[in-house]
N, C-alpha and C positions, 0 to 999 in steps of 0.2 A: 166767788164766781160771779155774783151780781155786779160787784164793783168792775170786774174785768169786762162784763157785757156792756156796762155803761160807757167805759172808756172806748171800747170798740165802736159803739154807736156814735159817739162824738167824733171819732176820727173819720168814720166812713160816711156819715150823714151830717156834714156841716150846713150852716145857713149861709148862703152866698149872697153878698151884697155888693152892688156896683154903683158908684156915683157918676151919673152922666148929667152934668149941670146944664141949664139953659144959659143964655147969654148974660142974664142978670144974676145968676146963682153965685153963692159965696165960693171962695177959693178952696175952702176946706169945710168938711162936716164931721160931726161925731155921731155915730150910731150906737144905740145902746138897747139891749134886750131886757125886758122886765117880765115878771110872771103875770098872767091874766088876773090873778087874784090881788095884785098889788095896784090898787086903784090910784094911789098917789104917786106911783113910780118913784118910790123912795130909795129902793136898793136894787141895783142890777142883779139879774139871776146869778145865784151861786156865790154872792159876796158873803152872806151870813154863814154859810157852811164852811168857808175857808178861813174865817177869822180865828178859829181856835187852833189852827195849825194842822187840823186833820183834813183828810180828803185830798183829792188831786184837782188842782185848779183848772179852769177853762177860760175861754175868752168870751165875754158877753159884751164888750165895749171895743170900738175901733174908731180911729180917726182917718178919714179918707181925703185925699186931694182930688182934683178934677180927673175924671176918667180912671180912677184907681178902683180896685176891688179888694175884697177881703173874704175870709171865711170865719164865721163865728161858731165857736164850739163851746156852748154854755155848760157849766158844771152842774147839771141836774138831770133827772130822769124825765122831765116833762118833754113834750114834743111840740107844744104850741106856746107862742110867746107874743108879747106886744113889743113892737119896735118903735122907738122914738128917734127922731132925727133932730140934731142940735146944730147951731152954729156956735163953735167954740169961742169962749171968752175968758178973760182973765180971772173974773170972779165967779159969775154965774152964767152958765151956758144959756143960750136963747133957743127955745123950742121952735123949730121950723115945721115939723109935722108930728102929730101925736096920734098914735093909735093904729098903726098898721099891724094886722095880725099876720104872723109868719109861722111856718111849720118847718120841722126837720125834714 
């Protein structure tokens, strides 16, 4: 029953993100949610819980073009997250904004 409640909350309370660039903004960005306890931002929310094959996956990362929007539904019971914005790159993404706190 607890798992069903978590799935329902993810579906009904997503985190909505919209990319509205300035004239000099990049053509695409990547947004990723991290736990507030993850000071290094090493693993997006929910990635460790789904590696073993158990649980139901959620969306904690999205790539957006200009004027696009998305809904993130992280696979966790937490309600508050740290949002990082990146410029996508071939090898390592470039951090554009670090540390916006968002809530479901």
